C-alpha positions as CSV (number, residue, x, y, z in Angstrom):
1,M,107.4,112.9,76.8
2,F,110.8,112.1,78.2
3,A,113.4,111.4,75.6
4,S,117.1,111.7,74.9
5,G,119.0,113.3,72.0
6,D,118.3,116.7,70.5
7,E,115.8,119.0,72.3
8,T,112.6,120.0,70.5
9,D,110.3,122.8,71.2
10,N,107.1,120.8,72.1
11,A,108.5,117.8,74.0
12,S,109.6,117.4,77.5
13,L,113.1,116.1,77.9
14,F,115.2,114.2,80.6
15,N,118.9,114.4,80.2
16,V,121.5,112.7,82.3
17,C,124.7,114.5,83.5
18,N,127.7,112.5,84.9
19,G,131.3,113.1,85.5
20,L,130.9,116.6,86.9
21,R,134.2,118.5,87.5
22,S,134.5,119.2,91.2
23,T,135.3,122.6,92.6
24,R,137.2,123.2,95.8
25,F,135.2,124.8,98.5
26,R,136.2,125.9,102.1
27,F,133.7,126.1,104.8
28,A,133.8,128.2,108.0
29,V,131.3,127.2,110.8
30,R,130.7,129.6,113.7
31,P,129.3,128.0,116.8
32,N,126.9,130.8,118.0
33,G,123.4,129.6,118.2
34,L,121.2,127.2,116.1
35,G,119.7,127.6,112.6
36,I,120.9,128.3,109.1
37,H,122.1,131.5,107.5
38,F,122.4,131.9,103.7
39,G,125.6,133.8,103.7
40,E,127.4,135.4,100.8
41,L,129.6,133.3,98.5
42,R,132.7,135.2,98.1
43,R,135.4,134.5,95.5
44,E,138.9,134.7,97.0
45,H,140.9,132.9,94.3
46,E,140.0,131.6,90.9
47,T,139.1,128.1,92.2
48,E,138.6,128.7,95.9
49,F,135.6,130.1,97.7
50,V,134.6,130.9,101.3
51,M,131.1,130.0,102.3
52,A,130.1,131.1,105.8
53,W,127.4,129.5,108.0
54,R,125.8,131.0,111.0
55,R,123.6,129.3,113.6
56,F,120.5,131.1,114.9
57,A,119.0,130.5,118.3
58,S,116.3,127.8,118.4
59,V,114.1,129.1,121.1
60,N,110.5,127.8,120.7
61,S,111.3,125.4,117.8
62,A,110.6,121.6,117.8
63,K,113.5,119.3,117.1
64,V,112.4,117.4,114.1
65,I,113.7,115.2,111.2
66,G,111.9,114.0,108.0
67,H,110.1,117.4,107.8
68,T,109.9,119.8,104.8
69,A,110.6,123.6,104.5
70,N,109.5,126.3,102.2
71,V,110.3,130.0,102.0
72,V,107.3,132.3,101.4
73,M,106.7,136.0,101.5
74,D,104.9,137.3,104.6
75,N,102.8,140.1,103.0
76,A,101.7,141.6,106.2
77,K,105.3,142.2,107.4
78,R,106.9,142.5,103.9
79,N,109.7,139.9,104.7
80,E,110.3,136.3,104.1
81,K,109.6,133.5,106.5
82,M,110.4,129.7,106.4
83,V,107.5,127.4,106.9
84,V,108.5,124.0,108.4
85,I,105.8,121.3,108.0
86,F,105.3,118.2,110.1
87,G,108.2,115.8,110.8
88,Y,109.3,113.4,113.4
89,S,110.3,114.1,117.0
90,T,112.1,111.6,119.2
91,E,110.3,113.0,122.1
92,Y,106.8,113.6,120.6
93,G,106.6,111.1,117.7
94,V,105.0,112.2,114.4
95,L,104.0,115.8,114.5
96,N,101.2,117.6,112.7
97,A,102.7,120.9,113.7
98,V,103.6,123.9,111.4
99,Q,106.6,126.0,112.5
100,E,107.6,129.4,111.1
101,F,111.0,131.1,111.2
102,N,111.0,134.8,110.5
103,F,114.2,135.9,108.6
104,G,113.7,139.4,109.7
105,T,113.3,138.9,113.4
106,R,115.2,135.6,113.4
107,Q,112.5,134.1,115.7
108,W,110.7,130.8,115.7
109,R,106.9,130.4,116.2
110,L,104.7,127.3,116.5
111,V,101.6,128.4,114.8
112,K,98.0,127.5,115.4
113,T,96.4,126.4,112.2
114,R,92.7,126.2,111.1
115,G,90.7,124.2,108.6
116,Y,91.0,120.5,108.0
117,P,92.3,118.5,111.0
118,V,95.4,117.2,109.4
119,T,97.5,114.1,110.4
120,G,101.2,114.6,110.7
121,S,103.7,112.7,108.7
122,Y,107.3,112.4,107.7
123,G,108.9,111.6,104.3
124,H,106.3,113.8,102.6
125,S,107.0,116.6,100.1
126,S,105.8,120.2,100.2
127,S,106.1,122.8,97.5
128,W,105.0,126.4,97.2
129,D,102.8,127.4,94.2
130,P,103.3,131.1,93.4
131,L,100.0,131.2,91.3
132,S,97.7,130.0,94.1
133,R,100.1,131.2,96.9
134,K,99.6,127.9,98.8
135,I,101.9,125.1,99.9
136,Y,100.9,121.6,98.6
137,V,101.8,118.7,100.9
138,V,101.6,115.1,99.5
139,G,102.4,111.6,100.6
140,G,104.7,110.5,103.5
141,Y,104.3,108.1,106.4
142,L,101.5,108.6,108.9
143,S,101.3,107.1,112.4
144,A,98.7,104.5,112.0
145,E,98.6,102.6,115.4
146,P,100.8,102.7,118.4
147,A,104.3,101.5,117.1
148,G,103.0,101.4,113.5
149,H,103.2,103.5,110.4
150,Q,101.2,103.7,107.1
151,L,102.3,105.1,103.7
152,T,99.7,107.6,102.4
153,N,98.6,109.3,99.2
154,T,97.0,112.2,101.0
155,L,97.3,115.7,99.4
156,Y,96.8,118.9,101.5
157,S,96.9,122.6,100.7
158,Y,98.2,125.0,103.3
159,D,97.6,128.8,103.0
160,P,100.4,130.4,105.0
161,A,98.7,133.7,104.9
162,S,95.5,132.5,106.8
163,R,97.2,129.3,108.2
164,T,94.4,127.2,106.8
165,W,94.5,123.5,105.8
166,R,92.4,121.9,103.1
167,L,92.1,118.3,101.9
168,L,92.4,117.8,98.1
169,N,92.2,114.9,95.7
170,P,94.5,112.1,96.7
171,A,97.5,111.1,94.6
172,P,97.1,107.9,92.5
173,L,100.0,106.4,94.4
174,A,101.0,106.2,98.1
175,L,104.6,107.3,98.2
176,S,107.4,108.8,100.3
177,Q,110.8,110.3,100.0
178,H,109.9,111.7,96.6
179,S,110.2,115.2,95.2
180,A,107.6,117.8,94.3
181,T,108.3,121.0,92.4
182,F,106.4,123.7,90.5
183,L,108.3,124.5,87.2
184,S,105.6,127.2,86.6
185,G,102.6,128.1,88.7
186,G,99.6,125.9,88.7
187,L,101.1,122.5,87.9
188,M,103.1,120.4,90.5
189,M,105.4,117.7,89.3
190,V,106.0,114.7,91.6
191,F,108.9,112.6,90.8
192,G,110.2,109.2,92.1
193,G,109.8,108.0,95.7
194,R,109.2,104.9,97.6
195,G,105.9,103.1,97.1
196,A,103.8,100.9,99.3
197,A,104.0,97.6,97.4
198,S,107.0,95.3,97.4
199,H,107.7,96.0,93.7
200,Q,107.5,99.8,94.2
201,C,110.7,100.2,96.3
202,Y,112.0,102.7,93.7
203,L,109.4,104.6,91.7
204,A,110.2,106.1,88.3
205,E,106.7,107.7,87.8
206,V,106.4,111.3,87.0
207,L,103.0,112.6,88.3
208,S,101.4,115.9,87.7
209,Y,98.9,117.8,89.8
210,D,96.8,120.5,88.2
211,V,96.0,123.1,91.0
212,A,93.1,124.8,89.2
213,C,91.3,121.6,88.3
214,D,92.3,119.5,91.4
215,K,93.3,116.7,89.0
216,W,96.2,114.2,88.9
217,G,97.8,112.8,85.8
218,Y,100.8,110.8,84.7
219,L,103.4,112.5,82.5
220,P,104.5,110.3,79.6
221,I,107.8,108.7,80.1
222,L,110.1,107.0,77.5
223,R,110.8,103.4,78.7
224,K,114.4,103.3,77.2
225,P,117.1,104.2,78.0
226,F,115.9,105.9,81.2
227,Q,113.8,103.3,83.0
228,T,116.7,102.0,85.1
229,D,118.2,105.4,85.6
230,L,115.0,107.3,86.6
231,A,113.7,105.0,89.5
232,R,115.0,106.2,92.9
233,F,114.0,107.8,96.2
234,G,115.6,110.2,98.7
235,H,116.9,112.4,95.9
236,S,116.7,116.2,95.7
237,A,115.0,118.5,93.2
238,V,115.5,122.1,92.3
239,T,114.3,124.3,89.5
240,S,116.4,127.0,87.6
241,R,115.4,129.1,84.6
242,G,112.4,126.9,83.8
243,L,114.3,123.6,84.0
244,L,114.0,120.8,86.7
245,Y,117.2,119.2,88.1
246,I,117.2,115.9,90.0
247,Y,120.3,115.0,92.0
248,G,121.2,111.7,93.6
249,G,119.0,109.3,95.3
250,F,119.0,105.6,96.1
251,D,117.9,102.6,94.0
252,G,119.7,99.9,96.0
253,Q,122.9,101.9,95.8
254,M,123.6,105.5,96.2
255,K,123.5,107.6,93.0
256,A,125.6,110.6,92.1
257,D,124.0,111.6,88.7
258,I,122.1,114.6,87.7
259,L,118.8,114.4,85.6
260,K,117.6,117.5,83.8
261,F,114.0,117.8,82.8
262,T,113.1,120.3,80.0
263,P,109.3,121.0,79.7
264,G,107.6,121.3,76.4
265,R,106.3,124.6,75.1
266,C,102.7,125.5,75.2
267,E,103.2,127.9,72.4
268,N,103.7,125.0,69.9
269,V,100.3,123.6,70.6
270,T,97.8,124.9,68.1
271,T,94.3,123.6,69.0
272,L,92.1,124.2,72.1
273,G,91.6,120.6,72.9
274,E,95.3,119.7,72.7
275,C,96.2,122.8,74.8
276,L,93.9,122.0,77.7
277,N,94.9,118.3,77.6
278,S,98.6,118.9,77.3
279,R,101.1,117.0,79.6
280,L,104.2,119.1,79.0
281,G,105.4,119.7,82.6
282,V,103.8,123.2,82.7
283,K,100.2,124.4,83.0
284,C,98.9,125.5,79.5
285,V,95.9,127.8,79.0
286,W,94.0,129.1,75.9
287,T,94.3,132.8,75.4
288,T,91.9,135.4,73.9
289,E,94.3,135.5,70.9
290,Q,93.4,131.8,70.2
291,T,96.8,130.7,71.2
292,C,98.2,128.2,73.8
293,S,100.4,129.8,76.5
294,T,102.0,128.9,79.8
295,I,99.9,130.3,82.7
296,T,101.8,133.1,84.4
297,D,99.1,135.1,86.2
298,M,95.7,135.0,87.6
299,P,93.6,138.2,87.8
300,G,94.0,139.8,91.2
301,D,97.1,137.8,92.2
302,P,100.1,139.9,93.3
303,T,103.7,139.4,92.2
304,A,105.3,136.5,94.0
305,S,108.5,134.6,94.3
306,A,109.2,131.1,95.8
307,H,111.7,128.7,97.2
308,G,111.0,125.0,96.9
309,G,111.1,122.5,99.7
310,N,112.1,118.8,99.3
311,Y,112.4,115.8,101.5
312,L,115.0,116.5,104.3
313,G,116.9,113.4,105.7
314,E,118.1,112.8,109.3
315,D,121.7,113.7,108.6
316,H,121.4,116.8,106.5
317,T,119.1,119.8,105.9
318,V,119.1,121.8,102.7
319,I,116.9,124.6,101.5
320,T,117.7,125.5,97.9
321,P,116.2,128.7,96.6
322,H,114.8,128.9,93.1
323,E,113.2,132.1,91.9
324,L,109.9,132.2,90.1
325,S,108.7,135.7,89.1
326,I,105.1,136.3,88.4
327,P,104.1,139.4,86.3
328,T,102.1,142.1,88.0
329,P,98.4,141.6,87.2
330,T,97.0,143.7,84.4
331,A,93.6,145.3,84.3
332,R,92.5,143.0,81.5
333,S,93.3,139.3,81.6
334,P,94.9,137.8,78.4
335,Y,93.1,134.5,79.0
336,Q,89.7,133.7,77.4
337,P,87.3,133.8,80.4
338,C,85.2,130.8,79.5
339,N,87.8,128.4,78.2
340,S,91.3,129.3,79.5
341,L,91.0,127.3,82.8
342,R,88.7,124.6,81.6
343,C,89.7,121.3,83.0
344,P,90.2,118.0,81.1
345,G,87.0,116.0,81.0
346,S,84.7,119.1,80.9
347,A,82.8,120.5,77.9
348,V,84.6,123.3,76.0
349,V,82.8,125.3,73.3
350,G,80.9,122.2,72.1
351,L,84.0,120.0,72.3
352,T,84.3,117.3,75.0
353,T,87.8,116.8,76.2
354,G,89.3,114.1,78.4
355,Y,92.6,112.6,79.6
356,P,94.6,110.9,76.8
357,N,95.3,107.2,77.4
358,I,98.9,107.8,78.4
359,R,99.4,104.7,80.5
360,E,97.6,102.0,82.3
361,S,96.9,102.4,86.1
362,S,95.9,99.9,88.6
363,G,93.4,102.4,90.2
364,P,91.5,105.6,89.3
365,L,93.6,108.7,89.0
366,N,90.9,110.7,90.6
367,P,88.6,108.7,92.8
368,S,84.8,109.4,93.1
369,H,84.0,112.4,95.3
370,E,81.0,110.5,96.6
371,Q,83.3,107.8,97.9
372,L,85.8,110.3,99.3
373,C,83.1,112.3,101.2
374,S,81.6,109.1,102.7
375,E,85.0,108.4,104.3
376,L,85.0,111.6,106.4
377,Q,83.7,111.1,109.9
378,D,83.2,114.6,111.3
379,C,81.9,118.0,110.3
380,H,85.3,119.8,110.3
381,S,86.8,117.2,108.1
382,C,83.8,117.1,105.7
383,T,83.7,120.8,105.1
384,Q,87.3,121.5,104.5
385,T,87.9,119.6,101.2
386,S,87.8,120.3,97.5
387,Y,85.2,117.5,97.1
388,K,82.0,119.7,97.6
389,C,81.0,117.6,100.5
390,T,78.3,118.7,103.0
391,W,77.7,117.6,106.6
392,C,74.3,116.1,107.3
393,G,74.2,115.9,111.1
394,D,75.9,112.5,111.5
395,K,77.6,111.8,108.1
396,C,79.3,113.4,105.2
397,T,77.8,113.2,101.8
398,L,78.3,114.7,98.3
399,G,75.8,117.4,97.5
400,F,72.7,118.2,99.6
401,C,71.4,116.1,102.5
402,E,68.4,113.8,102.0
403,G,65.1,115.6,102.2
404,S,66.7,119.1,102.4
405,N,68.5,121.6,100.4
406,K,70.5,122.9,103.2
407,A,73.7,121.6,104.8
408,N,76.8,122.7,106.6
409,E,79.0,123.7,103.7
410,A,81.5,125.9,105.7
411,N,83.7,125.0,108.6
412,D,82.3,128.0,110.5
413,H,78.9,126.2,110.8
414,C,80.4,123.1,112.6
415,E,79.8,122.8,116.3
416,G,82.8,122.6,118.6
417,K,86.4,123.0,117.8
418,S,88.2,121.1,115.1
419,T,90.3,118.5,116.8
420,I,92.3,115.4,115.7
421,K,90.9,112.1,116.9
422,C,93.0,110.8,119.8
423,S,93.7,107.5,118.0
424,K,95.9,109.4,115.5
425,W,98.5,110.2,118.2
426,S,100.9,107.4,118.5
427,N,103.2,108.8,121.2
428,C,102.4,109.2,124.9
429,K,103.7,112.7,125.2
430,S,101.9,114.0,122.0
431,C,98.7,112.3,123.2
432,L,98.8,113.9,126.7
433,A,99.5,117.3,125.1
434,Q,95.8,117.2,123.7
435,E,93.2,118.4,126.2
436,H,90.7,115.6,125.1
437,C,93.0,112.6,125.2
438,V,94.4,110.1,127.7
439,W,97.1,107.4,127.3
440,D,96.6,103.7,128.3
441,Q,97.9,100.3,127.4
442,Y,95.8,100.4,124.2
443,G,97.2,103.7,123.0
444,C,95.7,107.2,122.9
445,Q,92.0,107.3,123.8
446,D,89.4,110.0,124.0
447,I,88.3,111.1,127.4
448,A,84.7,110.0,128.2
449,D,82.1,112.8,128.8
450,G,82.0,113.8,132.4
451,F,85.5,112.5,133.3
452,K,88.3,114.8,134.4
453,K,91.7,114.5,132.9
454,E,94.3,113.4,135.5
455,T,98.0,113.9,135.5
456,Q,99.9,111.1,133.8
457,A,103.5,110.2,133.5
458,C,104.9,108.9,130.2
459,P,107.6,106.2,129.9
460,A,111.1,107.2,128.7
461,A,111.4,107.9,124.9
462,C,112.9,105.1,122.9
463,S,115.9,107.3,122.1
464,E,116.8,107.5,125.8
465,H,117.4,103.8,126.1
466,S,121.0,102.6,125.7
467,T,120.7,98.8,126.0
468,C,118.8,96.2,123.9
469,T,116.9,94.9,127.0
470,E,115.7,98.3,128.2
471,C,114.7,99.2,124.5
472,T,112.7,96.1,123.7
473,L,110.9,96.0,127.1
474,E,109.4,99.4,126.1
475,E,108.1,98.1,122.7
476,C,110.9,100.0,120.9
477,M,113.2,98.7,118.1
478,W,116.8,97.9,119.0
479,C,119.4,98.3,116.1
480,E,122.4,96.2,117.2
481,S,124.6,97.3,114.4
482,K,124.1,100.9,115.4
483,K,123.7,100.3,119.1
484,R,120.6,102.5,118.9
485,C,117.1,102.4,120.2
486,V,114.3,103.9,118.0
487,E,110.6,103.9,117.7
488,S,109.3,101.3,115.3
489,I,107.2,104.0,113.6
490,A,110.4,105.8,112.6
491,E,112.3,102.9,111.2
492,Q,111.8,104.0,107.6
493,L,113.0,107.5,108.4
494,I,116.0,106.8,110.5
495,F,117.3,103.8,108.5
496,P,115.8,104.5,105.0
497,Y,118.7,102.9,103.0
498,G,119.0,99.6,105.0
499,E,121.6,101.0,107.4
500,C,120.3,98.6,110.1
501,P,120.7,94.9,109.0
502,I,120.7,93.6,112.6
503,W,117.6,94.6,114.7
504,T,115.1,93.1,117.1
505,T,111.9,94.0,119.1
506,D,112.1,90.8,121.1
507,T,113.9,90.9,124.5
508,S,114.7,87.2,124.4
509,R,116.9,87.9,121.3
510,C,119.0,90.5,123.1
511,P,122.6,89.4,123.8
512,R,123.6,89.0,127.4
513,Q,126.2,91.4,128.9
514,N,129.4,91.1,126.9
515,Q,127.9,88.4,124.7
516,E,128.6,88.5,121.0
517,W,125.3,89.4,119.0
518,C,125.5,86.3,116.8
519,K,125.2,84.1,119.9
520,V,121.5,84.9,120.3
521,H,120.8,82.7,117.4
522,L,120.4,79.1,118.5
523,T,119.5,77.4,115.2
524,C,121.4,77.3,111.9
525,S,118.4,78.8,109.9
526,N,118.1,81.8,112.2
527,C,121.8,82.3,112.2
528,T,122.4,82.3,108.5
529,S,119.4,84.7,108.0
530,D,121.5,87.3,109.8
531,P,123.9,88.9,107.3
532,A,126.5,89.4,110.0
533,C,126.6,85.7,111.1
534,G,127.5,82.1,110.1
535,W,126.9,78.7,111.6
536,C,129.7,76.5,112.8
537,D,128.5,72.9,112.9
538,D,129.9,70.6,115.6
539,S,130.1,67.6,113.2
540,S,127.9,65.5,115.4
541,G,125.3,65.0,112.6
542,T,122.5,66.3,114.9
543,G,122.4,69.9,113.8
544,M,124.2,71.3,117.0
545,G,126.7,74.1,116.5
546,A,127.4,77.7,117.3
547,C,126.5,81.0,115.6
548,L,129.6,83.2,115.1
549,S,130.2,86.6,113.4
550,G,131.8,86.2,110.0
551,G,131.3,86.2,106.2
552,Y,131.1,83.8,103.3
553,S,134.7,82.7,103.7
554,L,135.0,83.1,107.5
555,K,137.4,86.0,107.3
556,T,136.5,87.6,110.7
557,A,139.7,87.7,112.6
558,A,138.0,86.7,115.9
559,N,136.9,83.5,114.4
560,R,140.0,82.2,112.8
561,G,140.8,79.0,114.5
562,R,137.3,78.7,116.1
563,C,135.8,76.9,113.1
564,S,137.1,75.2,110.0
565,N,135.8,76.0,106.5
566,K,134.4,72.5,106.3
567,R,132.1,73.1,109.2
568,W,131.2,76.6,108.3
569,S,127.8,77.5,106.8
570,F,126.9,81.1,105.7
571,T,124.1,80.7,103.3
572,H,122.9,77.1,103.6
573,C,122.6,74.6,106.5
574,K,123.5,71.0,106.6
575,I,120.5,68.7,105.9
576,C,120.1,67.3,109.4
577,Q,118.8,69.8,111.9
578,C,117.6,68.0,115.0
579,N,119.0,70.4,117.7
580,G,121.3,67.8,119.2
581,H,118.5,65.4,120.2
582,S,118.5,63.0,117.4
583,R,120.3,61.9,114.2
584,C,118.4,61.8,110.9
585,I,117.3,58.9,108.8
586,E,120.1,58.4,106.2
587,D,120.0,61.0,103.4
588,T,116.9,62.7,104.7
589,D,116.1,65.6,107.0
590,T,113.8,63.5,109.1
591,C,114.8,63.1,112.8
592,E,114.9,59.4,113.8
593,Q,113.6,59.8,117.4
594,C,113.6,62.8,119.6
595,D,115.4,62.0,122.9
596,H,115.8,64.0,126.1
597,M,112.1,64.7,126.5
598,T,111.7,66.6,123.3
599,Q,109.3,66.7,120.4
600,G,108.7,68.3,117.0
601,V,109.8,67.9,113.4
602,H,113.3,69.1,114.5
603,C,113.1,68.1,118.1
604,E,112.8,71.8,118.8
605,A,110.3,71.7,121.8
606,C,109.8,70.1,125.1
607,A,107.4,67.2,125.4
608,P,104.1,67.7,127.5
609,G,104.9,67.8,131.2
610,F,108.3,69.3,130.6
611,Y,109.5,72.8,130.0
612,G,112.6,74.6,128.8
613,N,114.4,75.6,125.6
614,A,115.2,72.5,123.6
615,L,117.0,74.4,120.8
616,N,120.7,73.5,120.1
617,G,121.0,70.9,122.8
618,G,119.0,72.7,125.4
619,H,117.5,70.8,128.4
620,C,113.9,70.0,129.3
621,R,112.8,69.9,132.9
622,P,109.8,68.3,134.5
623,C,106.9,70.6,135.4
624,D,106.8,71.4,139.2
625,C,103.1,71.8,139.9
626,A,100.8,71.0,142.8
627,T,97.9,68.5,142.4
628,D,95.7,71.0,140.8
629,G,98.2,71.6,138.0
630,A,97.5,70.5,134.4
631,G,100.8,70.7,132.9
632,C,103.0,73.8,132.4
633,H,104.1,76.4,129.9
634,P,106.6,74.7,127.6
635,L,109.1,77.5,127.9
636,T,108.7,79.2,131.3
637,G,107.4,76.2,133.4
638,Q,104.5,78.2,134.8
639,C,101.8,75.7,135.7
640,F,98.4,75.6,134.1
641,C,95.9,75.1,136.9
642,A,93.1,72.6,136.2
643,T,90.6,74.1,138.7
644,K,89.3,77.6,138.1
645,G,90.1,79.9,141.1
646,V,93.4,78.0,141.7
647,I,96.4,80.3,141.0
648,G,100.1,80.7,141.6
649,E,103.1,79.5,139.6
650,Q,102.7,76.0,141.2
651,C,98.9,76.1,141.4
652,D,99.0,76.2,145.3
653,Q,96.9,79.4,146.0
654,C,93.3,80.4,145.8
655,D,92.1,83.6,143.9
656,T,90.6,85.3,146.9
657,D,90.4,88.6,145.1
658,N,87.7,87.1,142.9
659,S,85.6,85.3,145.6
660,F,87.3,82.0,145.6
661,L,87.7,80.5,149.1
662,N,90.3,78.2,150.5
663,G,89.1,74.6,151.0
664,T,90.7,71.6,152.5
665,S,92.3,70.5,149.3
666,T,91.0,72.8,146.6
667,C,89.3,76.2,146.0
668,Y,85.6,77.1,146.0
669,Y,83.7,79.9,144.4
670,D,81.5,81.6,147.1
671,L,78.3,81.4,145.2
672,Q,75.7,83.7,146.9
673,V,72.1,82.8,146.9
674,N,70.0,84.5,144.2
675,A,73.1,85.7,142.5
676,P,73.9,83.5,139.5
677,F,77.5,82.7,138.5
678,V,78.0,83.4,134.8
679,F,81.1,82.4,132.8
680,N,82.2,82.7,129.1
681,S,85.4,81.1,127.8
682,S,87.8,83.8,126.8
683,E,91.1,83.6,124.8
684,G,94.3,84.0,126.9
685,D,97.6,85.7,125.9
686,E,98.6,82.8,123.6
687,G,95.2,82.7,121.9
688,Q,94.2,79.5,123.8
689,Y,91.1,79.1,125.9
690,E,91.4,78.9,129.7
691,R,92.8,75.5,130.5
692,F,90.7,74.7,133.6
693,S,88.6,71.5,133.4
694,Q,87.0,71.9,136.9
695,I,85.2,74.5,138.9
696,N,83.9,74.1,142.5
697,F,81.1,76.1,144.3
698,V,80.0,76.6,147.8
699,S,76.7,78.1,148.7
700,T,75.1,78.8,152.1
701,P,71.2,79.1,152.3
702,M,69.8,82.4,153.6
703,T,67.3,80.6,155.7
704,D,66.5,76.9,156.5
705,D,62.8,77.2,156.2
706,L,62.6,77.9,152.5
707,P,63.4,75.4,149.7
708,M,66.5,75.8,147.5
709,T,66.4,75.6,143.8
710,F,69.7,74.6,142.0
711,T,70.1,75.4,138.3
712,I,72.9,74.8,135.9
713,T,73.0,75.8,132.2
714,S,75.9,74.8,129.9
715,T,76.5,74.9,126.2
716,N,78.7,71.8,126.5
717,N,78.1,68.5,128.5
718,V,79.7,68.6,131.9
719,K,79.7,66.3,134.8
720,V,78.2,67.4,138.2
721,N,78.6,66.2,141.7
722,L,76.3,67.8,144.3
723,T,76.8,67.3,148.0
724,F,75.9,69.2,151.2
725,K,77.2,69.6,154.7
726,S,74.8,69.4,157.6
727,V,74.8,69.8,161.3
728,R,72.5,68.2,163.9
729,V,70.1,70.6,165.7
730,G,68.1,68.6,168.3
731,K,66.5,65.7,166.5
732,E,66.9,67.3,163.0
733,F,69.7,67.9,160.6
734,K,70.2,71.3,159.3
735,I,71.9,71.9,155.9
736,E,74.7,74.3,156.5
737,S,76.3,74.4,153.0
738,F,75.9,73.1,149.4
739,Y,79.0,71.9,147.5
740,V,78.9,71.7,143.7
741,Y,81.7,70.1,141.7
742,L,81.7,70.6,137.9
743,F,84.4,68.6,136.0
744,D,85.3,67.4,132.6
745,V,84.6,70.9,131.4
746,S,85.5,71.5,127.7
747,H,86.0,74.8,126.0
748,P,84.7,77.1,124.6
749,V,81.8,77.0,127.0
750,D,79.1,79.3,128.5
751,L,78.1,78.4,132.0
752,E,75.4,79.7,134.4
753,V,75.1,78.2,137.9
754,S,72.6,79.4,140.6
755,F,71.1,78.7,143.9
756,M,67.7,80.4,144.4
757,Q,65.5,80.9,147.4
758,H,62.3,83.0,147.2
759,L,59.8,83.9,149.8
760,Q,56.4,82.3,149.3
761,L,53.2,84.5,149.5
């Protein structure tokens, strides 16, 4: 458990340290290359040190933020290397790449990995386990859809020796910007972070992951006095001499405290059941001497050391070493073979053990493997997990396939290469870098079989735009307070602590050149919702006014003299808000009568037949449409054409590209004989059905010696007018064309119209 006060031998403790005495440091930066060098710390005077940094060349390395880094031993070359996992690139978006930096050769390498086809993330954690000699990656933000992101609870293991990924049991919480550390081999501790739900902004949970058992659990936590102090995200975590230290973080304000976690001692646990179910912050095992001990070695594992990697923010990169020494393996294991690594919930020497009821959980700690297997959609994903899944031709299942005792249990038996689905790539450049993907208006798509990939050009990256208009036209996010354009998917990474209070993705909200930002707000409610702005009412009693930069007491120097305190609103608006087009009924917020061709509860829109922006005294103008017009868009004035096939901003053209012909006063669809016209109502850009109420057809018979059959089928009642045009040939009249007019068409509707002529036998 976590507690304060005197330390005991069998309890886990959290202590808080504040008021640390600062020591003076002097730093020397040498601009010769790119990278980090862990230089010597040399004492010059009693209270003054010199710490030297060197930059290494960054050839072949990707520029990333939100990544993690771990230092591991490269056994083949007998030197250390830094493994950089995932991260976000302003050029390529969220990456699933693994990079290695060799400290011996000082060279970068983008490595090719095998195993489970992982999805990249940022804001995750990664931590090296010296016992299993793998890196464990948990949580973070995934790219979900184009311009979207999703918090995940996914857990992967990565073997840096074989460069192989594996999918493990997911964490009970989706989280990011947390920390993950191994106080001792075999048990990972995950602390704090940012959750998915609105009430999980700052997590105080301490999770544990048992590597050998592939099981998650909660460590007990004392509710007082630490509940307020513990919750945080964006902190750093390091281990030293078997203790865990948490520094800083954010819980609505920046923190500068240090938390120290002292794990319990396995040696003080006396029974087998308690030993295997212990939650002390370290992995306990039962020995052949019938004692409980902290796991330190697995038979056959070599001596190892490790450095931990934590969440790295945009503006700083820190890799803090913490040594963990593992004894050289002995010929005879000290652990009892049958029971030492038994997992909670399994039978042990006639004793059934299970997880103690530590705390309530909204969901299962360890979901059903049957459910987890069923969610995997391809062979490579199915066969690279810890769930014991098998691939049965077209689906993933737990155990054997139906009617067979054989299945693909290994990745080597899967057909084709392991590839990530194109839909996982949210960025044009990262999409086109994949051989099997193309980019279109819907995002990254798989290339259909038989099609050849063509050269495509990607739009400029969001980070390359320098104005609000350029930024929002490319579906990026503009931060006005920082004058910066970013991908929406990276918002939580680049502005994790609310550094961007003023932002937009809407071009119409961009200020004009040299225009003050607050001026884009045309109503009091929108203005006061912006923390940098306030509303200056014009005292007309109609709700008109101006949005100005300022605070609660209008202290902004530029606004002194522009508005009196009596007319200033920063958090609340005056009761009457009719946009300058009406006054309100006395002592109410109800507009008396909307004038100036406006309508709406607050006279905020133009009346039918008019267009414009009615907000804050704006003008409404009459629609300028031809006779085929059926009103216009209330904001842009673009006409809605009443007859299908009539197009143009003023409904004065025929859609010749789609077989509509120019007539004397309208447009006709050229209906070929024996080729029915079929139409289904569809929703337009605004979620409304096409507005036409009439459609005209013209059809010319193939021959004049065969009868014509006219057929119309409609799911709604429509009115029909059928006429024809004839010419005189000798003493007879010959029908040259048939004209069909359908009107009073209502939507949604399915229509089929045809003229048929068939040869008679």
